[in-house]
C-alpha positions as CSV (number, residue, x, y, z in Angstrom):
1,M,21.2,-108.9,-1.8
2,T,20.5,-105.3,-2.7
3,R,19.0,-104.0,-6.0
4,E,22.4,-102.5,-6.9
5,E,24.2,-105.8,-6.4
6,L,21.6,-107.6,-8.5
7,N,22.0,-105.0,-11.3
8,E,25.8,-105.5,-11.1
9,D,25.5,-109.3,-11.4
10,K,23.1,-108.8,-14.3
11,Q,25.5,-106.4,-16.1
12,E,28.4,-108.8,-15.5
13,E,26.4,-111.6,-17.0
14,I,25.5,-109.6,-20.0
15,F,29.1,-108.5,-20.5
16,K,30.3,-112.1,-20.4
17,E,27.7,-113.1,-22.9
18,E,28.7,-110.3,-25.3
19,K,32.4,-111.3,-24.9
20,K,31.5,-114.9,-25.7
21,K,29.6,-113.9,-28.8
22,K,32.4,-111.7,-30.0
23,R,34.9,-114.5,-29.4
24,K,32.7,-116.9,-31.3
25,K,32.3,-114.4,-34.2
26,R,36.1,-114.0,-34.4
27,V,36.6,-117.7,-34.6
28,I,33.9,-118.1,-37.3
29,N,35.4,-115.2,-39.3
30,F,38.9,-116.7,-39.0
31,F,37.7,-120.1,-40.3
32,K,35.8,-118.3,-43.1
33,F,39.0,-116.5,-44.1
34,L,41.0,-119.8,-43.8
35,L,38.4,-121.5,-46.0
36,I,38.5,-118.8,-48.7
37,F,42.3,-118.7,-48.6
38,L,42.5,-122.5,-49.0
39,I,39.9,-122.4,-51.9
40,L,41.9,-119.6,-53.7
41,F,45.2,-121.3,-53.1
42,Y,43.9,-124.7,-54.3
43,G,42.3,-123.0,-57.3
44,F,45.6,-121.2,-58.1
45,Y,47.5,-124.5,-57.8
46,L,45.0,-126.3,-60.1
47,Y,45.2,-123.5,-62.7
48,T,49.0,-123.1,-62.7
49,T,49.8,-126.8,-62.5
50,Y,47.1,-128.4,-64.7
51,I,44.9,-126.0,-66.6
52,S,47.6,-123.5,-67.6
53,T,50.1,-126.2,-68.5
54,G,47.7,-128.6,-70.2
55,S,46.1,-126.5,-72.9
56,I,48.5,-126.2,-75.9
57,I,48.0,-123.3,-78.3
58,V,49.4,-123.0,-81.9
59,K,50.8,-119.5,-82.6
60,E,50.6,-118.8,-86.3
61,K,52.8,-116.2,-87.8
62,R,53.3,-114.9,-91.4
63,I,56.9,-114.2,-92.4
64,I,57.5,-112.0,-95.5
65,N,60.9,-111.3,-96.8
66,N,62.2,-110.4,-100.3
67,N,65.0,-112.9,-100.1
68,I,62.6,-115.9,-100.0
69,P,62.8,-117.7,-103.4
70,N,59.6,-117.9,-105.4
71,S,59.6,-121.7,-105.1
72,F,59.4,-121.4,-101.3
73,N,56.3,-119.1,-101.3
74,G,53.8,-120.6,-98.9
75,L,56.3,-122.8,-97.1
76,K,55.0,-124.0,-93.8
77,I,57.3,-124.4,-90.8
78,I,56.6,-125.8,-87.3
79,Q,58.9,-125.1,-84.4
80,F,58.4,-126.9,-81.1
81,S,60.7,-126.9,-78.1
82,D,61.4,-127.8,-74.5
83,L,59.3,-130.9,-74.3
84,H,60.8,-131.9,-71.0
85,Y,59.2,-135.4,-71.3
86,G,58.4,-136.7,-67.8
87,S,57.3,-133.3,-66.5
88,N,53.7,-132.7,-67.5
89,I,54.3,-134.4,-70.8
90,D,53.6,-138.1,-71.1
91,S,53.0,-140.5,-74.0
92,A,49.4,-139.3,-74.4
93,K,50.3,-135.7,-74.4
94,L,53.1,-136.3,-76.8
95,E,50.7,-137.9,-79.2
96,E,48.4,-134.8,-78.9
97,I,51.4,-132.6,-79.8
98,I,52.3,-134.8,-82.8
99,N,48.7,-134.6,-84.1
100,L,48.7,-130.8,-83.8
101,I,51.9,-130.7,-85.9
102,N,50.7,-133.2,-88.6
103,E,47.3,-131.5,-88.9
104,R,49.1,-128.5,-90.4
105,N,51.1,-130.5,-93.0
106,P,54.4,-128.7,-92.5
107,D,57.2,-128.7,-95.0
108,L,59.8,-128.2,-92.3
109,V,59.8,-129.1,-88.6
110,F,62.3,-127.8,-86.1
111,F,62.9,-128.9,-82.6
112,T,65.0,-126.4,-80.5
113,G,66.2,-128.5,-77.6
114,D,65.5,-130.1,-74.1
115,L,63.7,-133.3,-75.0
116,I,63.6,-135.2,-71.7
117,S,63.2,-133.7,-68.2
118,K,66.6,-133.8,-66.4
119,E,65.0,-135.3,-63.3
120,Y,63.2,-138.0,-65.2
121,K,64.6,-141.6,-65.6
122,L,63.6,-142.7,-69.1
123,N,63.2,-146.5,-69.5
124,N,63.7,-148.4,-72.8
125,K,60.0,-148.8,-73.4
126,E,59.4,-145.1,-73.1
127,Q,62.3,-144.3,-75.3
128,E,61.0,-146.6,-78.1
129,D,57.6,-145.0,-77.7
130,I,59.0,-141.5,-78.1
131,I,61.0,-142.6,-81.2
132,E,57.9,-144.1,-82.7
133,K,55.9,-140.9,-82.2
134,L,58.5,-138.5,-83.3
135,K,59.2,-140.6,-86.4
136,S,55.5,-140.2,-87.3
137,I,55.9,-136.4,-87.7
138,N,55.5,-135.7,-91.4
139,A,57.6,-132.9,-93.0
140,S,58.0,-132.9,-96.8
141,L,61.4,-131.1,-96.7
142,G,62.9,-132.5,-93.5
143,K,63.0,-132.5,-89.7
144,Y,65.8,-130.8,-87.9
145,A,66.9,-130.4,-84.2
146,V,69.6,-128.7,-82.1
147,Y,70.9,-129.6,-78.6
148,G,69.4,-128.1,-75.5
149,N,71.4,-127.7,-72.3
150,E,69.6,-130.7,-70.7
151,D,70.0,-133.0,-73.7
152,S,72.0,-136.1,-72.8
153,D,73.6,-138.9,-74.8
154,K,70.1,-140.4,-75.4
155,Y,69.1,-137.3,-77.3
156,S,71.1,-138.0,-80.4
157,T,69.9,-141.7,-80.4
158,I,66.3,-140.7,-80.1
159,M,66.4,-137.9,-82.7
160,N,68.5,-139.8,-85.2
161,Q,66.2,-142.8,-85.0
162,S,63.2,-140.4,-85.4
163,N,64.6,-139.2,-88.7
164,F,65.6,-135.8,-87.3
165,T,68.8,-134.2,-88.5
166,I,70.8,-132.7,-85.6
167,L,72.7,-129.6,-86.6
168,N,75.4,-129.1,-84.0
169,N,77.2,-125.9,-85.2
170,E,76.5,-127.0,-88.7
171,Y,74.4,-125.9,-91.7
172,D,72.2,-127.5,-94.4
173,L,70.8,-126.2,-97.7
174,I,67.1,-126.8,-98.2
175,Y,65.8,-127.4,-101.7
176,N,62.2,-127.2,-102.8
177,N,61.8,-128.9,-106.2
178,S,64.1,-126.4,-107.8
179,N,67.6,-125.1,-107.7
180,E,66.6,-122.4,-105.3
181,T,67.6,-122.8,-101.7
182,I,67.3,-121.5,-98.2
183,L,70.0,-121.8,-95.6
184,L,69.5,-123.5,-92.3
185,S,72.1,-123.2,-89.5
186,G,72.0,-125.0,-86.2
187,F,74.0,-124.0,-83.2
188,G,75.2,-125.9,-80.0
189,S,74.2,-125.1,-76.5
190,L,75.5,-121.8,-75.0
191,L,75.2,-123.1,-71.4
192,N,77.1,-126.3,-72.2
193,N,79.9,-124.2,-73.8
194,N,79.2,-125.8,-77.2
195,L,78.3,-122.7,-79.2
196,D,80.5,-122.2,-82.1
197,V,79.1,-119.4,-84.3
198,D,81.9,-119.5,-86.9
199,K,81.2,-123.2,-87.6
200,G,77.5,-122.7,-87.7
201,L,77.9,-119.9,-90.2
202,S,80.6,-121.6,-92.2
203,Y,78.5,-121.6,-95.4
204,Y,79.4,-117.9,-95.9
205,N,83.2,-118.9,-96.0
206,E,82.7,-120.9,-99.1
207,A,83.7,-119.3,-102.4
208,T,80.5,-120.2,-104.1
209,S,78.2,-119.0,-101.3
210,N,75.2,-116.8,-102.1
211,T,75.3,-114.0,-99.6
212,N,71.7,-113.0,-100.4
213,I,70.3,-116.4,-99.5
214,Y,67.4,-116.5,-97.1
215,S,68.7,-117.8,-93.8
216,I,67.2,-119.4,-90.7
217,A,69.1,-120.1,-87.5
218,L,68.1,-122.7,-84.8
219,F,69.5,-122.6,-81.3
220,H,68.4,-123.3,-77.8
221,E,69.3,-120.4,-75.5
222,P,68.0,-117.0,-76.6
223,D,70.9,-115.1,-75.3
224,S,73.0,-116.8,-78.0
225,V,71.4,-114.4,-80.6
226,D,73.8,-111.5,-80.0
227,K,76.9,-113.7,-80.6
228,I,75.3,-115.0,-83.9
229,L,74.2,-111.6,-85.2
230,S,77.6,-110.1,-84.3
231,K,79.0,-112.3,-87.0
232,R,76.3,-112.3,-89.6
233,N,72.8,-111.1,-90.3
234,V,70.2,-113.9,-90.2
235,N,66.7,-113.4,-91.5
236,L,64.8,-115.7,-89.1
237,L,66.0,-116.9,-85.7
238,L,64.3,-119.5,-83.6
239,A,65.1,-120.4,-80.0
240,G,63.5,-122.0,-76.9
241,H,64.7,-122.5,-73.3
242,S,63.2,-119.4,-71.7
243,H,59.5,-120.7,-71.5
244,N,58.9,-116.9,-72.1
245,G,59.4,-116.3,-68.4
246,T,57.0,-119.1,-67.2
247,I,55.0,-116.5,-65.2
248,R,53.9,-113.5,-67.2
249,L,52.4,-110.4,-65.7
250,P,51.1,-107.2,-67.3
251,Y,53.8,-104.5,-67.6
252,F,56.4,-106.8,-66.1
253,G,56.5,-109.6,-68.8
254,G,58.2,-112.8,-68.0
255,I,59.1,-113.1,-64.3
256,I,61.5,-116.0,-64.3
257,K,64.7,-115.2,-66.2
258,K,66.9,-118.3,-66.5
259,A,70.6,-118.4,-67.3
260,G,70.9,-118.2,-71.1
261,A,67.6,-116.2,-71.3
262,K,68.4,-113.2,-69.0
263,K,68.2,-110.6,-71.9
264,Y,65.7,-112.3,-74.2
265,N,62.7,-114.2,-72.9
266,D,59.7,-112.6,-74.7
267,S,58.1,-114.4,-77.6
268,F,59.3,-112.0,-80.3
269,Y,62.0,-109.5,-81.0
270,K,62.8,-107.4,-84.1
271,L,66.6,-107.1,-84.2
272,G,67.6,-104.9,-87.1
273,D,66.5,-106.8,-90.2
274,S,66.2,-110.1,-88.2
275,E,63.0,-111.6,-86.9
276,F,63.6,-113.5,-83.6
277,Y,61.0,-115.9,-82.2
278,I,61.3,-117.7,-78.9
279,S,59.0,-120.6,-78.1
280,S,57.2,-120.8,-74.8
281,G,57.9,-124.6,-74.8
282,L,55.6,-127.5,-74.1
283,G,56.8,-129.0,-70.8
284,T,57.5,-127.5,-67.4
285,E,60.5,-127.2,-65.1
286,G,61.1,-126.8,-61.4
287,D,57.7,-126.4,-59.6
288,G,55.9,-127.4,-62.8
289,I,53.8,-124.3,-63.1
290,R,52.8,-121.7,-65.7
291,L,50.8,-118.6,-65.3
292,F,49.5,-116.6,-68.2
293,C,52.1,-118.4,-70.3
294,K,50.5,-121.4,-72.1
295,P,52.6,-124.1,-73.7
296,S,52.7,-123.6,-77.5
297,I,53.8,-124.6,-80.9
298,N,55.0,-121.9,-83.4
299,F,53.6,-122.3,-87.0
300,F,55.2,-120.0,-89.7
301,R,54.1,-119.4,-93.2
302,I,56.8,-117.8,-95.3
303,S,56.6,-115.9,-98.6
304,N,58.3,-113.0,-100.5
305,S,55.2,-110.9,-100.8
């Protein structure tokens, strides 16, 4: 074999070795990329499914309005919504929620719909446990609720036995150790074709009604607000349903816009003289995730100055 042939064989051998090394490096880099992707994906899954859904925050807001009677100065209101029991909410989580509410010694407690997850089959033992826990909520001036679009026949049984008053296109007058009052109106579900604004605002049809009374409206779907305000100005409006878009991104806001919350899904809107708050809810729906949108309870303190 000549020198030239030996050199060619050596070059071929070197070339094959280099190809082998490059191939090995590509395989290693691929598995590194795959490992990093799996770690990031699993981390994202853990965060959106467990961490972001598990930490409940209490959003405290001050409400000031000249129509609030003096005897109601300092009144404390809790709003919670969209429990979707059976999603990420179980008995232990419900107890945590009840403790967060009772720690604040509210005067009024409002639930704005969707108690049980529509996919969850509630048994009798769980129903009794939910009733016992909701009954333990302390509110000196009352506990009120409205229907959500997913609330079934069990809802009225659970809420009534838990000492909640359901306002289904109805109103009630709240007294606070005096003759002064505030007006509370509760409306039916827009998506269930049970929204009757005229009935819910029927207080104003009474001959003796005080048109300057401080008014609060409870309803489930945020997009009901335009129908309500087209009939009458309401000072404070509280809704749920939207989960504030479930996934919130800078500049884009809430990404998931559900039926009944296409127009309104942020946490707050100023609509003329009305203040409109939408709860982010406590449970989850669908894929059971949240991103930059923690479950929350709204805590309001109201006064006239």
